[in-house]
Every structure is written in structure tokens, then in C-alpha cells.
LOSEFI-692854 format. One line per field, with one value per residue (C-alpha): residue in one letter; x negated, y, z. Coordinates in Angstrom, 3 decimals, always signed. Each point is the difference from the previous one (the first is absolute). Example, Ala and Ser with C-alpha at 12.3 -4.5 7.8 and 13.67 -1.06 7.14 Angstrom:
# residues 2
seza	A:S
c1	-12.300:-1.370
c2	-4.500:+3.440
c3	+7.800:-0.660
This chain:
# residues 232
seza	M:F:R:K:K:Y:T:I:L:L:I:T:A:I:G:F:T:S:C:S:T:K:P:Q:T:I:T:V:S:Q:N:S:R:P:I:K:A:T:K:A:P:I:T:S:P:I:K:E:E:I:L:I:K:N:N:P:N:L:G:T:R:V:A:V:P:Q:N:R:P:T:L:G:I:K:A:L:G:S:K:E:V:T:S:S:S:E:L:N:G:E:T:M:E:R:I:P:F:P:E:E:E:Y:S:R:L:R:K:I:G:H:Y:T:V:S:G:K:I:Y:L:Q:S:S:I:N:D:E:K:I:T:D:S:R:I:K:L:Y:L:N:P:V:T:S:Y:S:K:Q:W:Y:Q:Q:S:Y:L:G:G:Y:K:L:S:P:V:D:K:R:L:N:N:Y:L:K:V:E:Y:T:T:D:G:G:E:F:R:F:F:G:V:P:R:G:D:Y:Y:L:I:G:Q:I:S:C:G:Q:K:C:G:F:A:T:N:K:I:T:R:L:V:K:E:I:S:V:G:S:N:V:T:D:I:E:L:M:K:I:V:P
c1	-0.134:-2.581:-2.053:+3.182:+0.520:-3.634:+0.033:+3.017:-1.525:-3.077:+1.619:+2.034:-3.435:-1.313:+3.103:-0.221:-3.545:+0.329:+2.331:-1.347:-3.255:-0.633:+0.366:-3.615:-0.389:-2.543:-1.691:-2.197:-2.184:-1.164:-3.182:-0.531:-2.798:+0.612:-0.029:-3.016:+1.013:-1.631:-1.769:-0.346:-2.956:-1.894:-0.830:-3.026:+0.396:-0.775:-2.174:+1.496:-2.265:+0.653:-0.867:-1.639:-1.984:-1.236:+2.973:-0.101:+0.840:+0.138:-2.169:-2.512:+1.449:+0.021:+1.127:+2.391:-1.444:+1.728:+1.556:+1.571:-0.544:+2.109:-2.482:-1.726:+1.328:-2.630:+1.026:-0.552:-1.294:+1.464:-3.223:-0.144:+3.747:-0.368:+0.636:+2.715:-2.876:-1.886:+3.570:+0.856:-3.780:+0.911:+1.251:+3.039:+1.200:+2.485:+3.073:+0.467:+1.694:+3.940:+0.241:+3.598:+0.632:-1.384:+1.459:+3.240:-1.206:+1.084:-2.636:+1.630:+3.161:+1.697:-0.755:-2.808:-1.880:-1.225:-1.623:-3.237:-2.984:-1.951:-1.659:+1.192:-2.452:+0.996:-1.949:+1.594:+2.688:-1.985:+1.200:-3.199:+0.047:-1.835:+0.538:-0.144:+1.274:+0.386:+3.139:+1.351:+3.151:-0.192:+3.102:+1.064:-0.454:-1.252:-3.433:+0.115:+1.605:-3.123:-2.364:+2.196:+0.317:-3.385:-2.150:+1.745:+1.412:-2.027:-3.004:-1.868:-1.874:+1.936:-1.729:-0.037:+3.543:+0.818:+0.144:+3.496:+1.254:-1.677:+3.420:+2.580:-1.647:+0.710:-2.657:+0.258:-2.361:+0.916:-0.196:-1.798:+2.206:+0.517:+3.015:+0.947:+2.614:+0.591:+2.237:+1.567:-0.137:+2.608:+2.514:-1.302:-2.503:-3.738:-2.917:-1.247:-3.616:-2.733:-3.192:-1.479:-3.637:-0.400:-2.379:-0.400:+3.050:+1.803:-1.902:-2.382:-3.680:-0.278:+1.841:+2.423:+2.391:+3.256:+2.556:+3.616:+2.942:+3.737:+2.536:+2.809:+3.052:+0.421:+3.859:+1.785:-0.255:-3.873:-0.588:-3.555:-2.202:-2.468:-3.398:-1.780:-1.654:-0.961:-3.617:-2.580
c2	-0.023:+2.418:-0.976:+1.050:+3.235:+0.851:-1.055:+2.279:+2.979:-0.645:+0.195:+3.177:+1.960:-1.006:+1.417:+3.197:+0.106:-0.552:+2.954:+2.834:-0.704:+3.167:-0.659:-0.021:+1.648:-1.459:+2.844:-1.404:+2.356:+0.689:+0.237:+4.061:-0.623:+0.058:-3.220:-0.120:-0.690:-2.128:+1.096:-2.128:-1.018:+2.434:-1.246:+1.343:+1.481:-2.881:+1.079:-1.217:-3.156:-2.641:-3.571:-1.833:-3.377:-1.800:-0.097:-2.750:+2.817:+3.222:+0.004:+2.788:+3.470:+2.761:+3.700:+1.203:+3.387:+3.304:-0.104:-3.459:-1.464:-3.087:-2.804:-1.156:+3.450:+2.701:+2.979:+3.319:+3.163:+3.497:+0.785:-3.838:+0.113:-1.112:+2.423:-0.433:+0.387:-2.716:-2.296:+0.462:-0.177:-3.610:-0.751:-1.879:-2.643:+1.312:-2.405:-2.208:+2.312:-0.667:-0.496:-1.021:+3.045:+2.095:-1.970:+1.496:+3.808:+2.221:+1.614:+2.664:+2.133:+3.632:+2.220:+2.577:+0.309:+3.611:+1.881:+1.555:-1.358:+2.561:+0.133:+2.895:+1.555:-0.161:+3.469:+2.282:-2.579:+0.533:-2.782:-1.452:-1.960:-0.975:-0.779:-3.341:-2.042:-3.417:-1.278:-3.560:-1.458:-3.482:-2.028:-1.154:-3.679:-2.326:+0.447:+3.963:-0.129:-1.632:+2.428:+2.646:-1.264:-1.339:+2.430:+3.282:-0.133:-2.295:+0.943:-3.843:-0.480:-2.391:-2.744:+1.522:+0.214:-2.891:+2.036:-1.031:+2.834:+2.782:-1.819:+1.804:+2.991:+3.298:+2.707:+4.119:+2.767:+3.450:+3.334:+2.845:+0.813:-3.649:-0.661:-3.630:-1.476:-3.612:-1.430:-3.161:-0.849:-3.467:+0.624:-1.691:+0.992:+1.233:+1.165:+3.335:+0.321:+2.577:+1.276:+3.891:+0.652:+3.176:+1.385:+3.112:+1.798:-3.238:+0.876:-3.356:+0.574:-1.828:-1.135:-2.719:-2.350:+0.259:-2.724:+0.984:-2.924:+0.333:-2.544:+1.334:-1.791:+0.847:+0.134:+1.326:+3.765:+0.084:+3.582:+2.307:-2.047:+1.969:-2.361:+1.938:-0.105:+2.299:+0.038:+0.095
c3	-0.008:+0.663:-3.179:-1.950:+1.669:-0.232:-3.797:-0.675:+1.696:-2.305:-2.930:+1.333:+0.646:-3.486:-1.944:+2.180:-0.863:-3.856:+0.377:+1.630:-2.553:-2.338:-3.860:-1.617:-3.229:-2.691:-1.929:-3.511:-0.795:-3.977:-0.371:-1.462:-1.616:-3.859:-1.937:-2.498:-3.776:-1.579:-3.073:-3.474:-0.509:-2.624:-3.584:-1.334:-3.505:-2.400:-3.386:-2.925:-1.615:-2.300:+1.466:-3.382:-0.471:+2.990:+2.120:+2.675:+2.742:-1.403:-3.235:-0.986:+0.736:-3.126:+0.978:-2.497:-2.152:+0.577:-3.217:+0.221:-2.899:-1.108:-0.081:-3.373:-1.844:+0.363:+1.255:-2.204:+2.080:-0.562:-2.405:-1.711:-1.860:-3.438:-2.335:-3.167:-2.199:+1.526:+0.106:-3.997:-1.519:-0.676:-3.325:-0.324:-3.017:-2.099:-0.224:-3.361:-2.539:-0.366:-3.763:+0.623:+2.172:-2.620:-3.130:+0.839:+0.157:-3.018:-1.840:-1.696:+1.151:-0.641:+3.269:+0.197:+3.426:+0.561:+2.760:+1.353:+1.976:+2.532:+3.211:+2.428:+2.425:+3.569:+0.317:-2.094:-2.087:-3.075:-2.437:-1.473:-3.129:-3.334:-3.592:-1.516:+2.690:-0.336:+1.259:+0.167:+0.327:+1.455:+0.262:+3.662:+0.088:+2.563:-1.444:+0.123:+3.238:+1.517:-1.734:+1.778:+3.428:+0.684:-2.658:+0.533:+3.257:+1.816:-1.798:-0.774:-3.327:-1.759:-2.625:-3.782:-1.526:-2.738:-3.568:-0.763:+2.056:-2.437:-2.623:+2.773:+1.010:-1.425:-0.316:-0.762:+0.804:+1.367:-1.740:+1.519:+2.390:+1.671:-2.032:-1.323:-2.167:-0.300:-3.306:-0.206:+2.912:+1.180:+2.749:+3.286:+3.161:-0.650:+2.024:-1.622:+0.762:-0.702:+1.278:+0.480:+0.485:+2.685:+1.979:+2.210:-1.864:+2.320:+2.992:-0.572:+0.236:-3.245:-2.757:+0.843:-2.121:+1.690:-1.465:+0.350:-0.993:+0.568:-0.637:-2.381:-1.366:-3.895:-0.928:+3.149:-1.423:+0.383:-0.703:+0.689:+1.965:+2.223:+0.784:+2.812:+2.990:+2.767:+0.571:+2.003
């Protein structure tokens, strides 16, 4: 009986002690020091290189030149550019003479082609010409187109012309004032060709032959034609 009362008193005392205990506050302190950011690894600049041959690992390293040429192609500097005269100094082979194409051309017609040939000075607009200038009417064909595009425009020297072409050319000479007149010209397209020799009067240091070419169409209201070029 005594033991039972002692137990009840002990439990009551413990409960009273628990209720009278002050609550404790737990404070979590944070580190006020800033967290250092992790820096990304710095990669040193890599010099541009080409790996060639002997390459069990990295191979032999060859630095790329500053002007970045293409491998296998010679790079030309600003003072090494090949001039057009050097490129065009070679002789090009003419195409075979197209007999069938020329056989379809008429040799006699009823049209008249007239005009004047001259050079015009860019300094004072003077018109410069000469007497007895030889002019040609050359029919436009695949054969003459090659000459016009590659020789006259392109500057290439062509192999000797086929003599059969002479059977289809029309030739005339100018008067003292550089005027010309072709009679009996068949309908069709032609290259009108002439050349004038001129020196200081044209602004050249020495005499220079200037070739003039103009493509014309005969039979479509062709009147007077000016075959001219401004020099120098």
C-alpha cells in the first residue's frame, strides 16, 4: 500500500516538473561569409594548326599562314596577281570551219550598208578618222562568234583562219572623211570590222592600232551606222 502511494506521488512530481520547464528556442545560425563561386577552367587560346602525316597521337604540327591559302593552291599576294595580258598570251585553236553552216548563207543581196568610222578624243571630243580604211562585213556564224568572243573581247590569239572564210566576207574602203558604203548585202547578221592607226592626236604616246567591231543586223531598217570608239 505504501509502495503504491509512493509511485503515485513520484509520477505527479515528474508531471509537475515537466509542465513548469521553460520552452527552449533552437536558433540555426547561417554562415555570413559569401560562398565563393567556382570558376570555370580557363582555356588558353589555341593557335590554329594543321595536323599532317606521322599521326599516331597528334602528328606533326604546321602553323597556318596568315593569308589562309587553300592547301595545294598557290596564294597570290597583292603584287602577284597575273595580268590579263599574261593570261591571254596563249594561242587558242579555232573550231573546224563549219562548211554546212556557211553553205546556207547567201552571197548576194539587195541591201546597202553605209556609215562612218572614227575615233573620238575624250579630251576635246574631236573625231579622228582617215582615208582608205579597210572595212569588212563578216557574217555571224559559230566560226565568227568564236573570233568575236575569244579574240576581240577576250584578247586571245587564235590559230590561222581558214581561207574559205574569204568567200563570205564583203570588203570596202572609206572615203577621205571615213565614210563607207557596202552594196548588194544579203539580209542577216554581220560583224562590221575596221581599224584606225592613231598616235598623239588620240592621246597615245606612239602610234597605236585600234580595232573597232560592231554587230549589225541587215534587213531591219538599217540606215547609217557609226563605227566609233572613245580614246584614249
